[in-house]
N, C-alpha and C positions, 0 to 999 in steps of 0.2 A: 504494499501499499505505499502510496506515495505522501506520507506524511514523516517527515524525519523527527527522530527523537520521540515518536509518538506512544512506543512503548515505555519507554524511561518516563514521559510524562504521566502515562496512565499508571505506571506502577509506584509512582512517587505521589499522587494524587488519592490512589485507593491503594493503601501498603497492604491490607489483608488480603487483595486477591494473589500475594505471590506466597509461594513457600518453597522451601527446598526440596528435591526428588530425594528419597531415599534409596541407595543403591547396591545391592549386596554386589561383591568382586570375585571374579575369577580367582582361584587359587593355582597357585604353581606347586608342583609336587615333581621332585625328581627331572626337574627343568622341563615338565611339560605343563601346559596350561588346561587347569582343569574347568570348564565353563560353569556357568552359574545353572544351578538346578530351577528353573522355572515352574518346576510344579509345585513348589511351596508356597505358603502363604505372602502374597504381596506386601514388601516391608512398610509400605508406605500406610499400612492400616486399613484398606479399603482394596476390594476386588474390582477391576476395570474390565469393562467387558470388549469394548471395538477400540481398535487402535489405527488411525490415516496417519500415513506417512506422504508427505508432499516431498518425494523425492528428489527434486531440484534441490531442495535446501541441505540434501544429505550429499549429493553429486558434488556441487560447487566444491563445499568445504574439502571434499576428500581428493577432488581432482587438482587445486590448486590453492593449497591451504595456507592460513597465514601464520603459523607457528611452528613450522617446519619445511625443510626442502619437501618440492612436490614430487609425485611418484614419475619415474623416468618414462613410463610407458603406459598406454590407455589400458593394457591389461591389467597392471599392477594397482591401477585408478580403481578398477573392478574389486579388487581384494579389497581396497582400503573402503568403499562402499559396502561389501560384507561386514567387512569389521563393525564399522559405524551404525549400521542397522542392527545388527546382533546385539549391540549394547542398546541402543533403544528400546527394541522388543521386548530386552530381558529385565530392561528398568520398569516398564509398563505391565508385561505380563498379561497380554490382553487373552480373555479367556474364550472369545465368541469370533471374532472377525479381527481380521489383520487385511487393511487395504493400501497398497503402495500406489501412489499416482504420480505419474511423471506428465511432465508439461507436454500437452500435443499443440496441434496448431490452434492457434489463439485468433478470438474475434480480432476484427479490421481495428477495432478501436484500441487493443493491447498492443496492435503491432508498431503502431508510429512511437510509442515506448521502446518498445523492443528494437527498433530502428536506430532510434538515438543510443541508446544503450551498447549496443554492437558497435554502430560507428564510433563512439567514443573509446572504447575497449580496443578496438582496431590502432586509433591514434595513439592510445597510452602505450600499446605494446611497442608500437615503432619508435616511440619516444624512447623506451627503455632499451630496445637495442640500440639506439643511437647514443645513449648514455651508457652504456658495456662498453660500445665502440670507444667511445673517448676516455671512458676511464682505463681500459686495456693500453691505449696508445700512451697515456698517462704513465701507466706502469712498466711499460716498456722502455719508456725515456727514462726513466729511473732504474733501470736494471733488476725489475722486481721478477722472480719466478711466477707466472701466470696459471693457475689452475685451467685446466684444458675444458672443463664444465663450464667457465664462467663464458666462454663464447657459444655455447649450446642455444639454439633459437629456443625461444619458450614456447608451450603447448599453448594453441588457440583455444581460450574458454568459450570463442563464438562457436565452437562445436557442439555445446550443449544447447542445440536446438533441434527441432523434430526434423527428421529426413536426413541428417546427417550420418556417414559411418559410424561413428561415435555412438549416436542414440540406437543405432542398429545393435552394436556389442554390447551397450547395457540393457535393451531388452533380452536377448540370451542369456546376461549373465544373471539378470533377476528371475526368469525362468526355472535357470540351474540351481541356483542357491535355495529358493523356496522347495524344489524337488530334494534337495541334500538334506536341508533341515526337517522336511516331513519324514525322510526316512532315518533320520540318527537321532532327533532332538523328541523325548518324553513330554515335553510341554507342549508342543507342538501338535500332539495327537488328535486333539477335538478341535483344533483350529482349522478356521475356512478363509482361505488368503485370495485377495482378489488383486490382480495385477492388472492396471491400466497404463498401458506405456505408451511412448510418443505418438504410435501411430494411431490414436483415439484422439480425435479432436476435443480440445478444451484446457485449459490450464489445469494443473493439478489439482490445486485446493477447489477448484469450482467442480471438477469432476467428483470428488470425495463429497461435497455439498449436494449435488444432483443424488447421488447415491444415499445420502441420511435423509433427505426429503423422500425420496421413494420409499425407503422401510417405512416412514413416519406415517406415511399414508395408506400402509395396510393397516388391515383391521387386528390383525395377529401382533401387531407390534409392540414392544415392552415400553410403557413411557418413561419407567426407570432405568433405562440401558444407560451405563456408565460409558462416556464418550473420551478418548484423548485425542487432539489432533498435534502431529508435530509440524514444526516448518518455521522458516525464520522469518516470513513476511507479518506484518503487524497486522495485514486484515484478516487473518485468521480470526483475530479477537473478533471482529465485525460479523464475520461470518458465523463464529459460535454462537453469538446473539441472535442472528437473524433465523436460526433453526429453531427458539423457542423450546430446545431441549433444555432444562434445569442443570443435568449432570453432566456439563461439558467441562473439560479443561483444555488448555493450549500447553504443549511442552516445547521448551526450547533449550537454548545454550543460556548459561548466567550471564549475561551481558554485562553485569556489573560487577564480575569477576575478570574481565577480560583485561583488567589492566596488569595482570601478575603473570599472563602469557608469555612463554621464551621469547625473548628478542632473533627477530629473525633478519636478517640482511636483503635487502629488496634488490640488493645488485649480484651476490652471488648466493643467494638463496639459503646460506647455512646458517645455523643457530648460533647464537651466545653472542653476538655483535650486530650493532645497526649499519646502516649505510656507510654513514660518516668515519668507521671504525675500520672498512675493510680494507683489507690488504691485497686480496685477490689470490691469496694461497690457497690451497686445497686442504680442507680438514684433515688431521692428524686422526689415524684409529686410535682407537681405544682398545688395545689388546690385538692380539695378532690378525684376528677376523674383526676387529671393531665390537668384538662381543661385548665389551665392556660400556658399552656406548649407554648413555641415559636414556630410557626411554621417556616419550612426552606423555607429562601429567596429565592426569583425567580431567578435563574438562567439567565443570559441577552444573547439574541441568537444573532448571525451576518448574514448578508448576504455575499457571495461571488459572485460576478458579473462575470461569464464566460464573457460576453460580454466586459467588460472592460479588461478584462485578455487580449482578441484577441486584443484589441486595443494597448496595450503594446508591445504584441508580433510582432503586425505588424511594430512597430514602429524598435524594437531592431534584428529583425531577418531578415528585406531589405537589400538586397545585390543589389546594382546598377551594369551595365553594365554587365550581364549574356548575353550567346550567345544564350540562353533560354527563353519562356516568366516566368515572376515572376508570381506566384500563391500563396497567402497567405495560401489558405487551405492547399495545399500541404507543405507549408513550416511548420505549425501547426502542420501536422502530423508526420513531422521530428523531431521536439522539443519534441513532447510526444514519438518519439521512442527514442530519445537521454535519456531522465528522466528515461527509464527503466533501462540503464548502471547502475544509483545511487540506483537503489534499487526496488524492487518489491515483490510480494508475492509468486511468483514463481521461482526466482533465486537468486541465492545468488550475493552482489552486486561486482563491480570489488574491489582489495584490493586499487586500486590505488584511489578510487572516494568515497567521502564523501560528505553528504549534507552541513557540517561544513567547507569543505576545498573549498567550491564554487565547486564542482564537475559539477554540471551543465553549469555554465558559462565556465567553461573549456572545456566543451564539443561543447557548443554554439557557442565560439570562434573559434573553430577546424572546425566546420561544417561552419561558414560563410568564413572561410580562404581557406577551401578547395570545396566550392561549384560550383566555376567558373571550376575548374579541373575536377568535375564530372561530369559536363554538364547537370546536370538533380537533381532532388530531390532522397533522397534515399528510399522513401516508395510511393507505390502507393494505396489507397484505403486498406490498412492495409498489403500489402506486402512488402518485404524489397527486395530493389536491392543489392545483395550480393558485388558485384563489387565496387558499390559506398561506402556501408558501410566499405569495407577494408579502404578508404581513413580515415575514422573516426577515425578507431582503429589503423592506422600508425600513425597519429597524437597525438593519444594518448599515444601509445607507446615510442614514442621519448622523452614524457615528464616524463614517469613514475619513472624513478631513481631521477629525482630531485623533483619531489612531496613527493617520501617517504625521501628523506634526508628534505627537508622542515620539513615534518609533524614531524620527529624525533626533530628537534630543537625546534618546537612549543612546543611538549610533554615536553622534558627537562627544558625549560624554565618555564612553567606552573606547572610542579613537584616541582621546585625549588622556586617558589612563592608560592605554597600550603603550602610545608614545614615551609617556612619562617612565613607564616600567622599563621601556626598552633603553632608553636614555642612561634610566639606573644601572641597567645590568651593563651596558657598554661602559659605564664608569667603573662599577666593582671589577670588571674583566680587565679593564687596564690600569688598574691600579695595583700597586706593587714595586718591586726592586726595579733598578735601572737596566738590569740586566736579566733575561729569561733564559734559561737553559732547557731544551727540550730534547727527548731520546727520541730518535728515529731509525728503527732498525736496533741490533744487538751492540752495536760498538760506535754507531754515529752521533755525533753530539753536535747541535746546531747553534751557538749563540746569538740571539739577536736583540740588538738595542732598540729603545722605542723611540719614536722620533723625539727630536729634542724639544721641539715646542709644543708638546703635550705632555700637561703636568699629569704627573703619578704620584698617589700616595696612600699609606694604609688604610684600609676600609674604615676602620674607626676614628680616623680622623676627616671623614669626608664630609660629614653632615653640614658644615658651615660653607662649605665649597662647592656645593653641588650644583648652584646655578651656574658659575663659572666653568665649571667641568663641561656640564651639559652644552655650554656653549661652545666650547673647544671641542668638543666630540663633533657637534655639528660641523664647525667651521672646516677641523682637519679629519673629516671621516674618511679619505681616501688613503690619508697615510695611516690612519689605525689598520685600515683594510690590509694594507699592504705589510705592516708590522704583524697582524694576524696571521696573514696567509704562509706565512715562514714557519709558523710553530704547528702546521698542522700535518695529518697524517696524509697518505696520498688521495684516500678517500674523502678525507675533510678538506682537503686544497680544493679536489674536483668541486665538492658541493659549495665552498665558496666561491668558486668561480660561476657556479650555475647561479647561487642566491643574488649574486651582487652584479656579475657580468660585467665588470667596470675596470678590474685589476688588469693595468698596464704592462707589468712584468710579471715573470715567474721565476719565484727564486727556488727553482731546482736544485742550487747548491749554495751554500753560503758565500762563496767566492765570486763566482759569475754567473749570476742571472741569466736563465736564457729568455731572450726577447719573444713576447707573442704580440699577436696583431692586436691592436687597440680596438676597443669596443667602447664606443660612446653610449653614455648613457640613453640617449634617444632611441637606440634601438630597440630597447623593451628587453623581452625576454630572450633567453638564448635558443639554440633550437632545440633542445630538450622540451621546451614548452612550459606554460605555468602550471598545469596539472602535476608534472614529475616535480616540481620544485615544491608544491603543497604535500606532495606524496614525502618528499624527503624530509622536510621540515616536520611534517607530524610523527615521521620515523624517529627522528631526533629526541624526541619526548620533550621537544619546545613547548610549552603549552601558550607561549605567546606569539601569535602569528605576524610575521614580518609585513609590513604595511605595502599595497603594491605602489610600485613607483609611478609618477606622473605618467609617464609614457605606456603603461601596461594597459592603458585604455579602460582602466577601472573609474573613469568618470559618469557619474549618475546625471546624465543630460534630463531626465524626466523630470525628475526634485518633484516627487510627490507632496511633500512637506509645503510646497508653495502654491500660491493660488494660478489656476489655469492648467493645471497636473494634466485633467482628462485629456484637453486638447493637443498638449504634449504626448501624451501616452498613446493616442491613436494616431497620431502624426508620425513619431518614431518608430514605435513599434507594427504599425499595420498599413503605414504609409496613405493614410487617408487626412483629407483637410478635415479641419475642426467645423467646417460645415455641414459635412456628410454625417447628420444624426441617423440617418437610415440605416446606415454601414454599423452604426454602434446596435442598434438595435436587431439586426439580422444576427452579430457576434451573441448578442444577449439569449437572442431565441435559439441558435444553436446549444447553446451552454444550457438551457433549460433543457432542451433535448437530450443533452448528455447527462444531466441529474438525473432524467426519469429514466435513461437507458441502463445507467450504473446501478441505480436502487432494484429496477426488476431484476438486472444480471445477480445481483445478491441474493434476491429473495424466493428468484421462481425460475431462474436459470436464463442463458443468455438469449435476447429478446429480437437480437438482428446480428450476424454473422458480418454484415458488410456495414453497417453504421460506425463514423467516425469522428470526433470534433475536428473540423476543418482548419484551426488554427495553433499558432503555438503559444497565445498568451490568454487569459481568462479577461472579461470584461470587469467593470466596477457594479458595486452594488446597486449604485445609483442610474445604472444604465437598464435596469429591470423594469418594465413599466407595461401594466395590464395584461401581465403573462398569463392570468386566467382564462382570458381569451383563445391561448393557443389549443389547439388539435394536436395531440402527441400521438403517432401510431409510428409503430415499426414492422418492417417486413423482414422476416426470419431468413430467407437467404441459404446459402449453404457456405461453410467453411472454405479456406483454402486450400489446396493440397499442399502436402511437405515441400516439393521443392518450390512452388509459386511463394510461399511463406519465405523459404529460403533467400529467393531472391528479392522479396520485398524488405527483407530486415539485414541482410548482411552487405558488410562493404566488400569492395574489390579484393582487398588484401586478405578475406577469408574465403575467396572464391574456391581453395581446395576442399572445403567441405561440401561443394556442388559438384554435379555431374559436370565434365570437363565439356562438354559441348555448349554448356550455356556461358563458358567463360567470355568468350566474344562480346556477350551482349554486355558484360559489365567493363572491358577493358577497351573494346577496340573504339577509335575515335568516331568512325561511320555507322556504331550503334545505333540503333533508334530510342533507347532508352538509357544510352550514356550520363544522361543528366541526373539518372536517379541514383550514378555511386560518384559524387564529388570526393576525390582524394582529401583536399583541406575544405573546411566547414567554418563560418564563423561561430564563435560561442558569446552569446549575449550576455554578460554577467548578471545584467536585469538588477541593478541594486547591490549585487552579491560581492565576496571579496574574493574568490575563488573559482577557477575555472569549472569545476565540478558542480559547483551550485548553479554554474549558469544554464542558460537555455542553449541547446544545438539548433541552429536554423538550417534544418535539412529540407530537400523538396519532399511534399508528399507522394507518395507513391499512386499512380493514376493506373487504377487495376484494369482499366481497358486497355491501356497501350501494354501494361507488363503481360496481359493474358494473349494479347496479339504478338507478340514478338516471342513468346515461349512457346506458343503452339505451333511456331513454324521449325523449332527445334526439337518438339518431343519425338518424332520419329527417329533421329539421332540417336536417342537414349539407350543404352544395351539392357536386355531383358533383367539382369540381376541387378542393377540400377533400379528399373523401374518401380520394384518390388518396395523399395523405400518410398516411394511416391504413393502406397495405396494406404487406402483407409483401414483399420484393423478393429479388433472388438477386445473387451476386457476378458479376462480368463478367470476362471475360478479354480482352485487346487484344495486339494484335501488329501489327508491321508488312508490309509486301508482301514485304519481304527474309528473311523467316523462313520456316522451310520448312513451317509449320503453315498458311500463308496458301492456297496451291495445294490442301493437301489438302482443307482446311475450306471453301473456295469451289467446290471438287468437290462435297463433301458437302452443302451447304447452297444453292446457287446455281446449278448446273448443272441441264441438262435430267434428269439421274438425281438431281437431288437427293430425300432422304427425309426425312420428317420424325422426331422423334424423338431420342434421345439418342445420343452418339458418345463411344466409349471412347477418351480419347487413349494413342496407344503413344508410352511414353515414349523410347523411341530415334530417334524421328520429333521428338517436341516438345523434345528435349535434356533429356530427365529429369523434365519436368514430367508426374504422373499424375492420374486423375480423368476426368471426363467432360464433355462441352459439349453445348451445346443452342443453336439457331438464336435469336439477339437479333431480336426481331419490330420493335425500333426501329433496326436498323442496315441499312442501303442502301450497297452496295458503290460506292466512285468516285463518291459523291454530294459534296454540298457540306455542310460541318460550320459553321454560323455562329458568330460570335464571340457569347457568350451578353451580353455587356453592354453597353448601350446609353448608360452616362450616364458613360463613365469612356474616356479617350482613351490608346491603346497603340502605342508604333513598332514592338514586338514582336510583338503578337497582332492578329489580323484573322480574316476567314474562310478557312476552308479549304476550296481549290477542288481538286476530285478526289482525295477524300482517300484516301491510300495504304496506311492501315491498315484493320483487321478488328476487330469486338467481337463476342464470342459468351459466351453465359451460361455459368458454369463451377460444375461439380458437384464437390465434394470427392470424392475417394475414400470410397468404402463401407467404413465401420468393421467389419471383421470380428472383429478380436481387440482385447484392450486392451493400453494402451502400457506395454509392458516396462520397467523400470528397469534397462537395461542396456546395454553399448557395443555396438554392431552387428558382427558379422564382418566383417575386413575394414578397421578403423577405424586409422588411421595417426596415434598419437598425436608431438604435438610435440615438439622437442628442450625438455626439462625448463627452467624459467626460474628455478626456486630452486634456490638454492646449498646446500652442506651448511651454511654459516654461517648462511642462512635458515632453516633447519630445527633447527637449535638454538636459535636465539631463539624459535621458535613453541613447541619443548618446554619451554623455560625459563621463558616467562610461561605456558604450559598448566599446571605443575606449580604457579605462585602463585595459579591462580584456584580449583583445588578445591573444597572444599565451604565456599564462603566466609563463611559466617554459621554454619552448623553448629548452629543452635538457639541461638547465643550467640556473645558477642564474642570471648571468650578462654579460651584452655585453659590454665592454668597447673599444669598437673599434674607438669611436668618443671621441673628447676632451671634457673637462668638462664646462660645459653649466647650469649657474642657472638663472633663467627668473623667476622675481616676475611681478605678474600682480595685478594689484590692481583695485577693481571694488568700485568707491567713491560714486556713486549718491545715493544708499540706505543705506549708513552708518547712521546710528540710535543710539545716545548713551543711555544709561539706565536714562538719568537725562531729557531724552526727546527732546534735541537738537538734531538737523540734520546738514547735511553738505549743506552749501549754495552754490547757484549759484556763481560762481567767486573764490570759495577758491582753494587756489592753494596747493595740497598736496606736500608732498615732501618725496621721497623716497631715502634712503640713505642705500648704500650695502658696505660692507667692507670685504675686506679677508687680509689675510698676506701682500699681496703685492697690491692689487686693492682697490681704494675708489673712487667711483663715486656718484654725485650728480645730480639728474636729477628732473627740475622742470615740470610738467603738469597740467593745468588748468581745474577745472572740467565742464565738458559740462553743459550748462544751460539745454539742452535738457532731462539730467538724464540719457544718454546712458552711457555705460561703456567706462571709460578711460585707457588702459592698458599702462604701463610703462615697458620695458625691460632691465633688466642691465644684460650683458655677465661677468660671473666672473671664474676664474680658481682658483679652490679651491685646495690649496698645502699641508695642513695639515690636522690633525684627531683631532683636539681640538674641546672640546663641541660646539656646535651651541646653542648660545643665540639669542632671539629674543626680541625687546622690543619696545610697540608700545604707541603712544600716541595718543587716537583716538581725542582728542580735537585738537591738534595740526597736526594730520592727518600725523605722522611720523611713518616711518618703519626702525629700525637700525637691521641690521644682522651682527653680530659679527664674527662667525666663522661657518663652514659648514662642516658637517660628514655626511656619507653615515649612513642612520638608516635603518632598516630591516622590514621585514615580521610582520605583527599580524594577529593571529588568536584566537578566543576563548578568546578576552581580554587577551591574552599575548603577550609578544614580542621575536622575535627570530631573530639573527641579522646574515647576512652574513658575512658583514664585521663588524660591531660595533652593539651589543646591546645596544638600547637606550629608555629610558622612557620620556617622555616629557610632563611634568605636565604643566596644562592651569590653569591660577589663576586670575580670575576677581576681581580686586582690587575694589579701589574708583572708583567714578563715572567716565566712559569715559577712564579708563585707562587698560589694559591688559598685563600681564608679562607671557611671555611663557619661561623657564627654563629647561633645561636638568636635572635630579635628580639620572640618575643612567646612568652609561656607561660600555662597555666592551673593552676589549683590541682588537686594529687592527690586523687582522690576514693576512691580503695581503701586505706584505713588499713592492714585486714588484708592485704591483699597489695603492699605498697611496699617490702617486703624482697626478693620476687623478680620480677624483670624477665627476661623472655624475649625476647631479639632477636637475630637473625641477621643480620647485613649483608655484603652481597658489594661490592667496588669491581671493576668491570670497566673498564679504561683501553683506550680506543680511540682510534684516530688520526682517525677520521670524525667523531666525536662532536660535533666543533665545529660542522661545517657543518649537522648535524642541529639544532643549538640555534637557530642561524642559522635556519634554515627553518622552525621551530616559532614564531620570535618569543620564544625566551626572553631573548637577549642579542645585542648586537652584537659583531663581532669584537674581543677583548681586553677587552670591556665588562662588563656586568653581567647576572645572571640570576637570577630567583628562582622556586624549584622547593617542591614539598612533598613530604614524608615521612609512611609509615605504617607501623605495626605493628598484630599483633592479627588475623592473618589476611587482612587486605588489604594489597597490595604498594603499595608507594611507589618514587620514584625520586628521587633528587636530581642533577641534571647539571650539571655546571659546567665550561665549557670543553671540555674532551677527555676528563672522567672522569663514570662512570656510577655511583651507589650504590644498589644495589637493595636493600630490607629483606626478610626472608625471616621466615616464622613457621613451627616446626615442620614444617620440610622444604618448605614449600610456597614458591614462588618467582613473581616477577612483576614487570612494570616498568611505570610509567606517567608522561609527562612533563607 
């Protein structure tokens, strides 16, 4: 799903949906690995029925892993797929069905994204080859021994596309592996396995959902079936919700544990170092046969429980006092629909909506506010009520201008902070002695003196000289780079060249630097390209991205934060003049079609194989007018054939995956479709920083032209290759131990055998409905040959006297629409959320509200400052707690108001809140000091502080960073360490801020988990007012800012 960071956002907002997978590990006895006995109870405490594998999420990491060198051959990749899949099946232990779905030909709407990804993948592969060639040349000039593997051409991951020889090998491999497991693993004795390979049209996860909907529609379906789906795409969560099966889990690797994975060089693919540390040497063997090398650590897995997510949504989405009946299932469908606005694989997201800007929260708040006026839900079983959808779009349209201005403020502050950090890092890196010695190799030592006019001094003495140093760093940047260049390894020197591209000398030796061709800064990025620079920068572990140089084309000329942005947007992105308002309506109407298509695709299956959104960019919410008048209908059509999809999505650089007869269409200048395959294409950063975040401007495929050109070539295709272009069927496999074996053996292989389809009896098949047909490639009790001749394995070999059966599987006939409802007889689990969990959701929900409201601040009311102190759970670091009868004192003062209010702590432990009304009259810094032992809070001054996004502060009126320091035991000091001038002279006399302090005993552990501060250490948080809610957390206190009754919190 095209929502960057969606999974992380969801898991942080709804923390209880995530839990670790408990996994039994294989045992090693006498050097032999003993597999896990999956016949035993599930270690996770619950038996699971059906496991669905989105196999592309397994094939990709197995074929080109990030944490180890890739397999050398495609056959070795298959063994990696076997190992990975076996682990996943062993941890889930499905008892009824295992479905393995590989991506087949996708709908036309998805092919546009696939085309963009594959063209960019080929571009990056080319860049890496050029980088390695440059790196090898640099090593050779230094006389370094070069690993022969370094110059091997990398494997083309674009081969993971239906119709390629690789996907044919994968299909054969999966069928063999399943037969092997059915013949050797007792845990598979009662398991039914469905294989949907790449010859079956449809995306893997959507083929899985088609199966789930088909089973659900059968009268014999068990409504309490426990489902698990494995995959890496975030849209699996949406698909899980769309099934309305409450016992649904998503299984995936723990993305939060990825920081601990082994370092792998992106140049030589070896572990133990990163690209900037690469020497180009072959890895030394550990032991005579490398038998002592350490195995890759197992990555942890996590569950995402869709049932618990439903609990969260039940609280967050509920709206009381409606004129129509509340229906949680319909509300969940609406929420899924809203998420599509923020991003999906078929439509570009709205310019005003970003996951990091709480785009989904904004839409949810609008939906809650407008639900009563809409007089019904927006969606019904996958169909959109466009008149009601107009309410949502109108609500967003009112906030768009404010969203763009607020985002710009955040970006400016982030950029300023990044530049300040970068200058500080340069200052620290260039502080020290006048002469630096760096080891290069075993004996070579190069002394390098810093430029004489660059001041260097000890870090502990630089605080008073930072401004001067920063000035010198900027003025003398080229000389600093030259000095730093001499201190780098070969790879680091290359990286420096790539990142800076301004070095005029190559200090390959300390005595006579070799001259290199000058590269003026105006030339922009090197031949290796911007994406590679981003990769190397990320690979180095540097979390501070280097700002793009002025010549890199990173200037945003649309300027969404300035008036007239809509005219500039359509003029620059679409090439249309401001006067062409009809075109804007056409774009908006096409987007509405897209939203309807996507929702149907998720809830009912593909509504059209041929429809697609014909633009690279989305419209604004303001461009949608009277969409309720639109009549949206789709024609189903038929999918492309595999070769046709390959020709539609692959670049010429990946032509080796396509029959040779088609190559001239991609490469010859006189080809009638040569314009479909540009070698170079622009990347529109579209306001982003890095190329991979931008929009690839590729020509859309004209289906008619493509098919006409291919039809002329089809007669030249050999018969053995034509087989890869045929549509296939799902296969159902099971062992001789399953009751189905005897039944179907009699049906298809006895003297009474009949041809044709056979409808399964769910009582005999243990819950599986649908039909089967004889598999012409299956012979009972035959020998299944091990398909790989170039790899050796102690585990796999020929299967003699095959004890399994394979039949063609037919999904149940689709008679009715998939209904958004829980089935009769479903038994829900014990709720996971406590009343406290629900209160947190409600409090945060109130804070989201009309987040922007067409403006930033509403100053229609007088200034009010309310402090609420919850004293019952206050616990100091020293172990002391609040005793009954203790009388806390809250003292609030401003320039003209001082009040002391005493309130006893209730023995019952309930919160006792004290409210103080204060009119803030000036813009002085806010200082808050609190002695927890005396239970005193003193407010010295009050000022409006502004929104925080992405760990940065942007002010509406005052930009303020507040540092929270936990000092000695029981003492907290909060002080302002940065401030900006007030820009609202007319409004400076009235400041509206509502503050709540909730004191809870468990907040300290929360802070440690979030990485805000160590125990009894320091933490830095951000505060916000003006409709956007912020939070200051110090050890065990939580300070939440409110605005006009809206409340919320974010760390």
